[in-house]
N, C-alpha and C positions, 0 to 999 in steps of 0.2 A: 937025658940023652947022652949019649956016649961021645967023646971027642972024634970019633971016627965018623959018627953020622953028621956031626956039627960041621966038620970038615969037607965032607961029601956035599952037603947042601950049599955050603959057601961057594965051593969051588964050579958046583951047578950053576948057581946065580952068576958068579963071576963070567963063566963061558957062555951061557943061555941069553943073558939080556943082550949083551952086544949084538949076538947072532940075531936076535929077534928084532932089535934095531936095524942092523945091516938089511935085513930081508923085509921089512916094512920101508925103508928108504929105496932099496932097489925096485920093490913092486911100483912105487910111486913113480920114479925115474923111468921106469919102463912104460907106464900107464902114459906119462906124458909124451914120450917120444913116439909111441905109437898112434896117439891121437894127433900129434902134429904130422907125421908121415901120412895118416888117413886123410888129413885136412889137404895136405899138398896135392895128393893124388885125385881128391875131389874136385879141388882147383883146376888141376889139368884136364880133367873130364870135361868139366864145366867150359873151359876154354876151346876145346877141341869141339864141342857140340856148338858153341857159340860162331865159329869160324865156318862150321859146315852149314848152319842155317845161313849166315852171311853169303856163302858161296851160292847155295841154292836160291837165296833171294835174288840174288844179282842175275842168275840165269833166268828165273821165272820174269824178271823183269825186263831183261833183254827179249824174251821170246814174246811178251805182252805188248812191247816197243815194236818190234818186227810186226805182229799181227796187226797192231793199230796203223801203221804206216802201209801195210798191205791193204786194208780195209777203205783207208781215206784214197787210195788210189785206184780202188776196184770201182768200177761204174756199174757193173751187173749187181754188185751187193747194194750199191747204193739205191739202185732201181727198185730192186727186190723190197729193199727195206721201206721205200716213199710208196710202193704199191700195195705193200702189205698193210701199211697204216691209212692209206686211203679206201681200202677195201672194209677194215674194220670200222671205220667213220659210217661208210655207207651201207652196212650190212644191215638188212630190214631185220626187225624183230620178229621172231618166230612166235607161235605160242608157248612151245617148249622154253624158249630162253626167258620169255616173259614170266612163266611159270616158277623158273628156276629163281628168277631176279625177286619175285615177290614172297618167295619161301625163304628167302635168305634173310629178310628182313625180321 
């Protein structure tokens, strides 16, 4: 092997090894930073979703409470509910209802 070839290989090694190490380190650092950024974004989206769900839940709870207050104070609803309950208890058993009940067992 000539001196020229040995010098070329030595300089190539001296130049390429640090560049390879730098590229590897740069790749690792960029991967870490991108992962952290992605995790931050996911956490932000999760927080926004939680806030939206909490807001929707509060709205639904308020509407249900309003409906409950309206139904408690609504005599027509109370009368209809009681009447329907009494009608169901007193309803005579028809042959079709008896048949349906016996086949369900």
